[in-house]
C-alpha positions as CSV (number, residue, x, y, z in Angstrom):
1,M,59.6,-11.2,44.4
2,K,57.6,-13.2,41.8
3,K,55.7,-10.1,40.7
4,L,58.9,-8.1,40.2
5,F,60.4,-11.0,38.2
6,L,57.3,-11.1,36.0
7,L,57.5,-7.3,35.6
8,Y,61.1,-7.6,34.5
9,L,60.2,-10.2,31.9
10,F,57.4,-8.0,30.7
11,L,59.9,-5.2,30.2
12,L,62.2,-7.4,28.1
13,L,59.3,-8.5,25.9
14,L,58.2,-4.8,25.5
15,I,61.7,-3.8,24.4
16,N,61.9,-6.6,21.8
17,S,58.4,-5.9,20.5
18,T,59.0,-2.1,20.4
19,F,62.4,-1.9,18.9
20,G,62.3,-5.1,16.8
21,Q,64.9,-7.8,16.4
22,E,68.7,-7.4,16.2
23,T,71.7,-9.6,15.4
24,A,72.5,-12.3,18.1
25,S,75.7,-10.6,19.1
26,G,73.9,-7.6,20.6
27,R,72.0,-9.0,23.6
28,Y,73.1,-9.9,27.1
29,L,71.2,-10.9,30.2
30,S,72.7,-11.4,33.6
31,F,71.5,-12.1,37.1
32,T,73.4,-11.6,40.3
33,Y,72.3,-12.8,43.8
34,E,74.2,-11.7,46.9
35,N,73.6,-12.9,50.4
36,D,75.5,-13.1,53.7
37,F,74.0,-16.6,54.1
38,F,77.1,-17.7,52.1
39,T,79.3,-16.4,54.9
40,D,77.1,-17.8,57.7
41,T,75.8,-14.4,58.9
42,D,72.5,-12.5,58.7
43,E,73.2,-8.9,59.3
44,Y,74.2,-5.5,57.7
45,Y,74.1,-6.0,53.9
46,T,72.1,-9.2,54.1
47,Q,70.7,-9.6,50.5
48,G,70.8,-8.1,47.1
49,I,69.6,-9.0,43.6
50,R,70.7,-7.5,40.3
51,W,69.3,-7.9,36.8
52,Q,71.0,-6.5,33.7
53,Y,69.8,-6.6,30.1
54,L,71.7,-5.2,27.2
55,H,70.2,-4.7,23.7
56,P,71.5,-2.6,20.8
57,K,68.2,-1.0,20.1
58,L,68.2,0.7,23.5
59,E,70.7,3.2,22.0
60,K,67.6,5.0,20.7
61,F,66.2,5.6,24.2
62,F,66.3,9.4,25.0
63,L,67.8,9.0,28.5
64,N,71.1,7.8,26.9
65,K,71.8,11.4,25.9
66,V,72.6,12.2,29.6
67,L,74.9,9.2,30.1
68,F,78.7,9.7,29.7
69,A,80.6,7.6,27.1
70,L,84.1,7.3,25.8
71,P,84.7,9.4,22.6
72,G,85.7,7.1,19.8
73,A,84.8,3.9,21.6
74,T,85.2,0.7,19.6
75,L,82.3,-1.0,21.4
76,N,79.1,0.4,22.9
77,Y,76.5,-1.5,25.0
78,Y,73.1,-0.1,26.1
79,G,70.9,-1.6,28.7
80,I,68.4,-1.6,31.5
81,S,69.0,-2.7,35.1
82,F,67.1,-3.6,38.2
83,V,68.5,-3.7,41.7
84,R,67.1,-4.4,45.2
85,D,69.3,-4.4,48.3
86,G,68.4,-5.0,52.0
87,F,70.2,-4.2,55.2
88,T,69.5,-5.2,58.8
89,P,71.2,-4.8,62.3
90,T,73.2,-7.5,63.8
91,S,70.1,-9.3,65.1
92,I,66.7,-9.9,63.6
93,R,65.4,-11.9,66.6
94,H,64.2,-9.0,68.7
95,N,61.3,-6.7,67.9
96,T,63.0,-3.5,69.0
97,I,65.5,-0.8,68.0
98,F,69.2,-1.6,68.5
99,Y,70.7,1.8,69.2
100,G,74.3,2.1,68.0
101,D,73.6,-0.7,65.4
102,R,72.8,-0.5,61.7
103,P,69.2,0.5,60.9
104,F,66.9,-1.7,58.8
105,A,66.9,-0.4,55.3
106,G,66.1,-1.4,51.7
107,Y,66.0,0.2,48.3
108,T,64.9,-0.7,44.8
109,F,66.3,0.9,41.6
110,A,65.4,0.6,37.9
111,G,67.9,2.2,35.5
112,F,69.4,2.7,32.1
113,L,73.1,2.2,31.4
114,H,75.7,2.7,28.7
115,I,79.0,0.8,28.6
116,S,81.6,2.0,26.2
117,K,85.0,0.3,25.5
118,D,88.1,1.3,23.6
119,D,90.3,-1.7,22.9
120,I,93.0,0.4,21.1
121,K,93.6,2.7,24.1
122,K,92.7,0.0,26.6
123,K,90.1,1.9,28.6
124,S,86.4,1.7,29.3
125,M,83.5,3.7,30.9
126,S,80.2,2.7,32.3
127,C,77.5,5.1,33.2
128,E,74.1,4.5,34.8
129,L,71.1,6.6,35.7
130,A,68.6,4.9,38.1
131,I,65.5,5.9,40.0
132,G,63.5,4.1,42.6
133,M,62.5,4.1,46.3
134,I,64.1,3.5,49.7
135,G,61.9,2.3,52.5
136,P,58.9,-0.1,52.8
137,A,57.9,0.8,49.2
138,S,61.1,-1.0,48.0
139,G,59.8,-4.4,49.1
140,A,63.2,-5.3,50.7
141,D,61.4,-6.4,53.9
142,V,59.0,-8.6,52.0
143,A,62.0,-10.2,50.1
144,Q,63.7,-11.1,53.3
145,H,60.6,-12.5,54.8
146,D,60.0,-14.6,51.7
147,I,63.6,-16.0,51.7
148,H,63.4,-16.9,55.3
149,R,60.1,-18.7,54.8
150,W,61.4,-20.6,51.8
151,L,64.4,-21.7,53.8
152,H,62.2,-22.6,56.8
153,N,64.2,-20.0,58.9
154,I,63.0,-17.7,61.6
155,Q,61.0,-14.7,60.4
156,P,62.9,-11.4,60.8
157,L,61.7,-9.0,63.4
158,G,62.1,-5.2,63.5
159,W,61.5,-4.1,59.9
160,Q,58.8,-1.6,61.1
161,Y,61.8,0.5,62.2
162,Q,63.4,0.7,58.8
163,I,64.4,3.9,57.0
164,R,61.2,5.6,55.9
165,N,59.9,5.9,52.3
166,D,61.8,8.4,50.2
167,F,62.6,9.0,46.5
168,A,65.8,7.3,45.4
169,M,68.0,8.4,42.5
170,K,71.5,7.4,41.5
171,Y,73.9,8.6,38.8
172,E,77.0,6.4,38.7
173,V,80.1,6.6,36.5
174,T,83.0,4.1,36.4
175,Y,86.2,4.7,34.4
176,E,88.7,1.8,33.9
177,K,92.2,1.8,32.4
178,D,94.7,-0.9,31.7
179,L,97.7,-0.6,34.0
180,L,99.6,-3.8,33.4
181,N,99.3,-6.5,30.8
182,T,102.6,-8.2,30.1
183,C,101.4,-11.7,29.4
184,N,98.4,-13.7,28.4
185,W,97.5,-14.9,32.0
186,F,97.9,-11.8,34.2
187,D,96.6,-8.2,34.0
188,V,95.9,-5.2,36.2
189,I,93.1,-2.7,35.5
190,G,92.7,0.4,37.5
191,F,89.4,2.1,38.1
192,V,87.7,5.1,39.7
193,N,84.0,5.2,40.5
194,A,81.7,8.0,41.5
195,R,78.0,7.9,42.7
196,A,75.8,10.9,43.3
197,G,72.1,11.0,44.2
198,T,69.8,10.6,47.2
199,I,71.1,7.2,48.4
200,Y,74.8,7.3,47.9
201,D,77.3,10.1,47.4
202,D,80.8,8.7,47.3
203,F,84.0,8.3,45.3
204,S,86.2,5.2,45.2
205,V,89.5,4.1,43.6
206,G,90.8,0.6,43.1
207,V,92.2,-2.1,40.9
208,L,91.1,-5.3,39.3
209,I,93.7,-8.1,39.2
210,R,93.0,-11.1,37.0
211,I,95.1,-14.4,36.9
212,G,94.3,-17.2,34.6
213,L,93.0,-17.8,31.1
214,F,91.0,-14.9,29.6
215,N,90.4,-12.6,26.6
216,S,91.1,-8.9,26.4
217,Y,89.1,-7.0,29.0
218,F,88.4,-4.2,26.6
219,K,87.2,-6.2,23.6
220,D,83.9,-7.2,25.1
221,I,82.0,-7.5,28.4
222,G,83.4,-10.9,29.3
223,Y,82.2,-13.0,26.5
224,G,84.4,-14.3,23.7
225,N,81.8,-14.6,20.8
226,T,82.1,-11.0,19.5
227,P,82.8,-10.0,15.9
228,T,85.8,-7.9,16.9
229,Y,87.8,-11.0,17.8
230,N,90.5,-12.6,15.6
231,E,89.8,-16.3,15.7
232,A,93.5,-17.0,16.1
233,V,93.5,-15.3,19.6
234,Y,89.9,-15.9,20.6
235,K,89.7,-18.2,23.7
236,K,86.5,-20.2,23.7
237,H,87.0,-21.0,27.4
238,Q,88.0,-18.5,30.0
239,L,88.8,-19.4,33.6
240,Y,90.4,-16.9,36.0
241,F,90.7,-15.8,39.6
242,Y,90.3,-12.1,40.3
243,V,90.9,-9.7,43.2
244,K,89.2,-6.3,43.3
245,P,90.1,-4.1,46.2
246,K,89.0,-0.5,46.5
247,E,89.0,2.4,48.9
248,E,85.9,4.6,49.2
249,I,85.4,8.2,50.4
250,V,81.8,8.5,51.7
251,S,79.9,11.8,51.7
252,Y,76.4,10.4,52.3
253,N,74.8,7.0,52.9
254,A,71.0,7.0,53.2
255,T,70.8,3.4,54.3
256,L,72.6,4.7,57.5
257,E,71.6,8.3,57.7
258,G,68.1,8.2,56.4
259,G,66.5,9.7,53.2
260,M,67.5,13.1,52.0
261,I,63.9,14.4,51.5
262,N,61.9,12.5,54.2
263,R,63.7,12.9,57.5
264,S,61.0,11.2,59.6
265,S,62.8,7.8,60.0
266,V,62.5,6.5,63.6
267,Y,66.1,5.5,63.9
268,T,69.3,6.5,61.9
269,I,73.0,6.7,62.4
270,P,74.2,10.3,63.2
271,A,76.4,11.8,60.5
272,D,79.3,12.2,63.0
273,Q,79.2,8.4,63.6
274,V,79.4,7.4,59.9
275,E,82.9,6.3,58.7
276,R,84.0,8.4,55.8
277,M,86.8,6.1,54.6
278,V,85.7,2.5,53.9
279,Y,87.5,-0.3,52.1
280,E,86.0,-3.2,50.2
281,V,87.6,-6.3,48.6
282,Y,86.1,-8.8,46.2
283,Y,87.7,-12.2,45.6
284,G,86.2,-14.3,42.8
285,L,86.4,-17.1,40.3
286,T,84.9,-16.8,36.8
287,Y,84.3,-19.4,34.1
288,N,83.1,-18.5,30.6
289,C,82.3,-20.8,27.7
290,K,81.6,-18.6,24.6
291,A,78.2,-17.2,25.4
292,F,77.7,-18.4,29.0
293,T,79.4,-17.3,32.2
294,V,79.2,-18.2,35.8
295,S,81.1,-16.5,38.7
296,Y,81.3,-16.7,42.4
297,S,82.8,-14.1,44.6
298,Y,83.5,-13.4,48.3
299,A,83.2,-9.7,49.4
300,L,84.7,-8.1,52.5
301,L,83.5,-4.6,53.6
302,G,85.1,-2.5,56.3
303,K,83.0,-1.0,59.0
304,E,80.7,1.7,57.8
305,F,80.0,3.4,61.1
306,K,82.0,3.8,64.3
307,T,80.1,1.3,66.4
308,G,79.8,-1.2,63.6
309,D,82.1,-4.0,62.4
310,K,83.4,-5.3,59.1
311,H,81.1,-7.6,57.1
312,A,81.3,-10.3,54.4
313,W,78.9,-11.9,51.9
314,G,78.9,-14.2,48.9
315,S,77.8,-13.5,45.4
316,I,76.7,-15.7,42.4
317,N,76.5,-14.3,38.9
318,L,75.0,-16.0,35.9
319,G,75.0,-14.5,32.4
320,I,74.3,-15.3,28.8
321,Y,75.2,-13.4,25.6
322,F,73.0,-14.1,22.6
């Protein structure tokens, strides 16, 4: 974990030294930590970390040519991302395979993303291309062992049966459109999301409902200190509750079914036992003060395989725009 954090900091320094300096309004750094410890469980999707760094100079990176964007967008953000997620069966106290339960699995991604927004037509699009590894090479098992050691908790057993090493690739596109915005404290934004690659192949549709004090969703990425804002309508403080339900159609899930290329995993869920329609709901509270934001959310996921069950976890997000 410490080595990966240092690697990420090195990448940030490399970007700044390679592309030079830019105006303060162009950079954004966020960190998200997810764990079912917040819901008093230790199973299924058990832990995830996400780093995201946006910088205007990343527009020059050649991979951005393969990322979708809104034509005529009023705002464009370019960035890099890092993701590591871990999954376990319902028990980590037994050094054996739990047949009919979720396999141990973990993956790590590093990617490039482009976020484009059109405040005139009230729509946005985000696109990401990421590559990495699923299996022991992802380090997800090491991460869980480290967390349990830091918390003086039992060491998890059974990771030797996790999904085997395989190449991981993801291409993800999300399109959002304003559906209802009749007042300054309530709005509804619809979205569709598609993921394709060697880990997830799925399509989902849902809505984001916000209630509270907030700025326009399509004028920035959640931070009020942007040059596009009229000072008369700019809110220095934002505080709102949100609900984000979605329904997902699943074609493939490597964390259950095993890698697409390496089929040697000791234990996987058969394809006919994987649920092809899965719901997910996020409930959250966000506070933003100009360039800083903090958010907490509770997530509920429907069962992903026929012998499984629904699952919940908590998520904390910290971000700074500078």
